[in-house]
C-alpha positions in Angstrom: -102.2 24.3 68.1 -99.4 26.9 67.9 -96.0 25.7 66.7 -92.7 27.3 66.4 -91.9 28.9 63.0 -89.2 27.0 61.0 -85.7 28.5 61.0 -83.2 29.0 58.2 -80.1 26.8 57.9 -77.8 28.6 55.4 -74.7 27.7 53.5 -72.7 30.6 52.2 -69.8 30.1 49.8 -67.2 32.8 49.6 -64.3 32.8 47.1 -62.2 35.5 45.5 -64.6 36.0 42.5 -68.2 35.4 43.8 -70.5 34.3 46.6 -73.3 31.8 46.5 -75.9 31.0 49.1 -78.1 27.9 49.7 -80.9 27.6 52.2 -83.2 25.1 53.9 -85.3 24.7 57.0 -85.7 21.9 59.4 -88.9 21.0 57.5 -87.4 20.9 54.0 -83.9 19.5 54.9 -83.1 19.8 51.2 -81.0 22.9 50.4 -82.0 25.2 47.6 -79.5 27.5 46.0 -80.9 31.0 45.8 -80.7 33.1 42.6 -81.3 36.8 42.7 -83.6 36.4 39.8 -86.7 34.2 40.3 -86.6 31.1 38.1 -83.0 31.7 37.1 -80.0 29.4 37.7 -77.6 32.3 37.9 -76.5 31.5 41.4 -73.1 33.3 41.5 -73.0 36.8 42.9 -69.9 38.7 41.8 -67.8 39.8 44.8 -68.3 43.5 44.0 -70.1 46.4 45.6 -70.6 50.0 44.5 -72.0 53.3 45.9 -74.0 55.8 43.9 -72.1 59.1 44.0 -73.4 61.8 46.3 -75.9 59.6 48.1 -75.7 56.6 50.5 -77.1 54.1 48.0 -75.2 50.8 47.7 -75.5 48.1 45.0 -73.9 44.7 44.9 -73.2 41.8 42.6 -74.9 41.9 39.2 -76.5 45.3 40.0 -73.0 46.9 39.6 -72.8 46.2 35.9 -76.4 47.5 35.4 -75.5 50.9 36.9 -73.9 53.6 34.8 -70.2 53.6 35.8 -70.0 57.4 35.8 -72.6 57.5 38.5 -71.0 55.1 40.9 -67.8 54.2 42.7 -67.1 50.5 42.2 -65.1 48.3 44.6 -64.3 44.8 43.3 -62.4 41.8 44.6 -63.9 42.3 48.1 -62.8 39.0 49.5 -59.2 39.4 48.3 -59.0 43.0 49.6 -60.4 42.1 53.0 -57.9 39.2 53.4 -55.1 41.6 52.4 -56.3 44.2 55.0 -56.7 46.9 52.4 -58.3 50.3 52.8 -60.6 51.6 50.1 -61.5 55.2 49.3 -65.1 55.7 48.2 -65.6 59.4 47.4 -64.4 61.3 50.5 -64.6 58.4 52.9 -62.0 55.7 53.6 -63.3 52.2 54.4 -61.6 49.0 55.6 -62.2 46.4 52.9 -63.7 44.1 55.5 -66.4 46.7 56.3 -67.4 46.6 52.7 -67.3 42.8 52.7 -69.6 42.9 55.7 -72.0 45.1 53.8 -71.9 42.7 50.8 -72.6 39.7 53.0 -75.5 41.5 54.7 -77.2 42.0 51.3 -76.5 38.4 50.3 -78.0 37.1 53.6 -81.2 39.0 52.8 -81.8 36.8 49.7 -83.3 33.7 51.5 -85.6 36.0 53.5 -86.6 38.1 50.5 -87.8 35.1 48.6 -89.7 33.6 51.5 -90.8 34.5 55.0 -88.8 36.6 57.3 -87.4 33.6 59.1 -84.7 33.6 61.8 -81.3 32.3 60.9 -80.6 29.2 63.1 -77.2 28.4 61.7 -75.0 29.9 59.0 -72.0 27.8 57.7 -69.5 29.8 55.6 -67.3 27.8 53.3 -64.1 29.2 51.8 -61.4 27.7 49.6 -58.9 27.6 52.6 -59.1 28.4 56.3 -56.0 30.0 57.8 -55.8 31.9 61.1 -55.8 35.3 59.4 -58.9 34.6 57.3 -60.7 33.1 60.3 -60.3 36.3 62.3 -61.5 38.5 59.5 -64.5 36.3 58.7 -65.5 36.2 62.4 -65.3 40.0 62.6 -67.3 40.4 59.4 -70.0 38.1 60.5 -70.2 39.8 63.9 -70.8 43.1 62.1 -74.0 41.4 60.7 -75.4 40.8 64.2 -74.7 37.1 64.1 -73.9 35.5 67.4 -70.8 33.3 67.6 -72.9 30.2 68.2 -74.9 30.8 65.1 -71.9 30.7 62.8 -69.4 28.0 61.7 -66.5 28.3 59.3 -65.4 25.4 57.1 -63.2 24.9 54.0 -64.5 23.6 50.7 -63.2 20.1 51.3 -65.4 19.9 54.4 -68.4 21.2 52.5 -67.8 18.4 50.0 -67.8 15.9 52.9 -71.2 17.1 54.1 -72.6 17.2 50.6 -71.4 13.7 49.6 -72.6 12.0 52.8 -76.0 13.7 52.6 -76.9 11.9 49.3 -78.6 8.5 49.0 -76.4 5.8 50.5 -75.7 4.0 47.2 -73.8 7.1 46.0 -71.2 6.7 48.7 -71.1 3.0 49.0 -67.4 3.1 48.0 -65.1 6.2 47.6 -66.5 9.5 46.3 -64.6 11.7 44.0 -64.7 15.4 43.4 -63.0 17.2 40.5 -62.7 21.0 40.8 -61.7 22.8 37.7 -61.5 26.5 38.5 -59.6 29.1 36.3 -57.9 26.2 34.5 -56.5 24.6 37.7 -57.7 21.1 38.4 -57.8 19.6 41.9 -59.0 16.1 42.7 -60.4 14.9 46.1 -61.3 11.4 47.1 -63.5 10.8 50.2 -63.3 7.4 51.9 -65.0 6.0 55.1 -63.5 3.8 57.8 -66.5 1.6 58.5 -64.7 -0.2 61.4 -65.1 2.8 63.7 -68.1 4.3 65.5 -68.8 6.9 64.4 -67.2 6.3 61.0 -64.1 8.4 60.5 -63.8 10.1 57.1 -60.6 11.0 55.2 -60.3 13.1 52.1 -57.1 12.9 50.1 -56.2 15.7 47.6 -54.1 15.9 44.5 -53.4 19.0 42.5 -53.1 18.3 38.8 -52.2 21.8 37.9 -53.3 23.7 34.8 -55.0 21.9 31.9 -52.8 23.4 29.2 -53.7 21.5 26.0 -56.6 19.5 24.7 -59.0 19.5 27.7 -60.8 16.3 26.8 -57.6 14.3 26.3 -55.9 15.7 29.4 -58.9 15.2 31.6 -59.2 11.6 30.4 -55.6 11.0 31.5 -56.3 12.6 34.9 -59.3 10.4 35.5 -57.4 7.2 34.7 -54.6 8.3 37.0 -56.9 9.5 39.8 -59.0 6.3 39.8 -56.1 3.9 39.6 -56.4 1.4 42.5 -59.6 3.0 43.6 -63.2 1.8 43.6 -65.3 5.0 43.2 -69.1 5.0 43.5 -69.8 8.6 42.4 -67.9 11.5 40.9 -68.9 15.2 41.2 -67.6 18.0 38.9 -67.6 21.6 39.9 -65.9 24.8 38.8 -66.1 27.2 35.9 -63.9 24.9 33.7 -66.7 22.4 33.3 -69.2 24.9 32.0 -68.7 24.3 28.3 -69.5 21.0 26.5 -65.9 19.8 25.7 -66.1 16.5 27.6 -66.5 13.6 25.1 -64.1 10.7 25.7 -63.4 11.9 29.3 -67.1 11.7 30.1 -67.3 8.1 28.8 -64.3 7.2 31.0 -65.7 9.0 34.0 -69.1 7.2 33.9 -67.6 3.8 33.4 -69.2 1.8 36.2 -70.0 4.9 38.3 -72.3 7.8 38.4 -71.3 11.4 37.8 -73.0 14.8 38.5 -72.1 18.3 37.4 -73.0 21.5 39.3 -71.6 24.8 40.4 -73.4 24.9 43.8 -71.9 21.9 45.5 -70.0 23.8 48.2 -72.9 26.1 49.2 -75.3 23.2 49.4 -72.7 21.2 51.4 -72.4 24.1 53.8 -76.2 24.2 54.2 -76.2 20.5 55.0 -73.5 21.3 57.5 -75.7 23.9 59.1 -78.4 21.3 59.6 -75.9 18.9 61.2 -74.4 21.5 63.5 -77.9 22.7 64.4 -78.8 19.3 65.6 -81.5 18.8 63.0 -79.8 16.2 60.8 -78.5 13.0 62.4 -74.8 12.4 61.7 -72.7 9.3 62.3 -69.4 10.5 60.8 -66.3 12.3 62.0 -64.2 14.2 59.4 -60.5 14.2 60.2 -59.5 17.2 58.0 -56.8 19.8 58.5 -59.0 22.1 60.5 -60.6 19.4 62.7 -59.5 18.4 66.2 -57.9 15.0 66.1 -58.6 13.8 69.7 -61.4 13.6 72.2 -60.6 15.4 75.4 -62.3 14.2 78.6 -62.0 14.3 82.4 -63.0 11.5 84.7 -65.6 12.6 87.3 -67.7 10.9 90.0 -71.4 11.4 89.8 -73.5 9.9 92.5 -70.8 7.2 93.3 -70.4 6.3 89.6 -67.3 7.1 87.7 -67.8 8.4 84.2 -66.0 10.4 81.5 -67.1 14.0 80.8 -66.2 15.1 77.3 -64.8 18.6 77.0 -63.8 18.5 73.3 -64.9 16.1 70.5 -62.6 15.0 67.7 -63.9 16.3 64.4 -64.9 19.7 65.7 -63.3 22.6 64.0 -60.5 23.6 66.3 -61.1 27.2 65.4 -64.6 27.1 66.9 -64.4 24.4 69.6 -64.4 25.3 73.3 -65.4 23.1 76.3 -66.2 24.2 79.8 -67.2 22.3 82.9 -67.4 23.0 86.7 -66.3 20.3 89.1 -65.6 19.8 92.8 -62.1 18.8 93.6 -61.5 15.7 95.7 -58.0 14.5 96.6 -54.8 15.9 95.5 -54.8 19.3 93.6 -54.3 17.8 90.1 -56.5 17.0 87.2 -56.1 14.2 84.7 -57.0 14.9 81.1 -57.8 11.9 78.9 -56.9 12.3 75.2 -58.2 9.6 72.8 -58.2 9.4 69.0 -61.6 8.3 67.7 -60.3 5.2 65.9 -58.3 4.0 69.0 -59.4 2.3 72.1 -56.4 3.5 74.0 -56.2 6.9 75.7 -53.3 9.1 76.7 -53.5 10.6 80.2 -51.9 14.0 80.9 -51.9 15.2 84.5 -51.7 18.8 85.4 -50.8 19.9 89.0 -52.4 23.0 90.4 -49.3 24.6 92.0 -49.7 26.6 95.2 -53.3 25.5 95.6 -54.9 26.8 98.8 -55.1 24.4 101.7 -58.8 23.3 102.2 -60.8 20.5 103.4 -61.6 17.8 100.8 -64.5 18.6 98.4 -64.7 22.3 99.3 -63.1 23.6 96.1 -65.2 24.2 93.0 -63.2 24.6 89.8 -64.1 25.8 86.3 -62.1 23.9 83.6 -62.0 25.4 80.1 -60.4 23.7 77.2 -59.7 25.6 73.9 -57.7 24.1 71.0 -54.7 26.0 69.7 -54.2 23.5 66.8 -55.7 20.2 65.7 -53.6 18.4 68.4 -52.7 21.0 70.9 -55.2 22.3 73.6 -54.8 25.1 76.1 -56.6 24.3 79.4 -57.5 26.9 82.0 -58.5 26.0 85.6 -60.1 28.7 87.8 -60.7 28.5 91.5 -64.4 29.4 92.2 -64.3 28.7 96.0 -67.3 26.9 97.5 -70.3 29.2 97.9 -70.4 31.0 101.2 -68.3 28.4 102.9 -65.0 29.0 101.1 -64.2 32.3 99.3 -62.9 32.1 95.8 -59.3 33.2 95.3 -60.0 34.0 91.6 -56.6 32.2 91.0 -56.2 30.4 87.7 -53.8 27.9 86.2 -53.0 27.5 82.4 -51.4 24.5 80.8 -51.0 23.3 77.2 -51.7 19.6 76.6 -51.2 17.7 73.3 -51.7 14.3 71.8 
């Protein structure tokens, strides 16, 4: 019997210094971080690309250092340069830095395919340290240059990747709060993930604290940080990530960290978390949580409709979706006055806020002879722009192509 070939669910971590990619399929469901060297645990790919002089041969990552510098033109800091909108001269040509970042990502995305079958990418989740409107636009353009459709790609920040990673582990590891310590370039950040078990689905909150630079004895300072971070908290599991944990300086701090809880160290938590996110967003992995982060929509947005005599709510937008990516569209037949009620409800609340919008100067027609297309697109985590378009009613009533725009907010 013929079956569909499995598809790839990828998590790509991008940060100013390197990229890292993890991959799984709907069959494996356990992400594997890909190294460019078989059997190696060197997962980080330097954010660098170079071109051999005189010919169109490009290298990336570690290959740059293996190539004689007098034979190539090297461009480093690709992510920083792309976010800054820089132009880069390579021999006689001038490139936008985001073009070179797109080329770099194209080569990185070939890794999971090179090491396995030429499988189709079902979902790619890209995780970055921080999502801001400027970076979102650049990343979307870069990924589009790699022939990735909009519905294939999702953008998250590292906190959200941590959320997907932590809640994809065995349940005993997140029975209580889950902690993450990220020590990168000497800067220590702490994250604590907690669940609200009284809501369905469970709502998730992550609180963050920046402890700044560890400027003296690392073991002593980190011990003090752990004791401060865990004060008044019951923590099931701690995760450590970042280049600062590479060496074996933890002595007393490790003893304090593991007092009554488990701890894990690894550099690939964010890319694995993004790969888990790809499984969830692809509908492969069941998920009973809603993350209420900075980039997530805070309210459910619905309209009340009648379907075969029964009244029901039709959801346009769901709380927990990234407001950068979310969009909801529905077509309805108007009955009664030319106005539409939008129901806004926080996931942890039973009460909804109703906002009515009036379709001014709506053409006079018989009842139930106007078909409307309603589109809802967030402009922030609590503000939504809705567009209502008149589609007429088949051959009976011609469409005016008139549309109305409103902004509603929680």
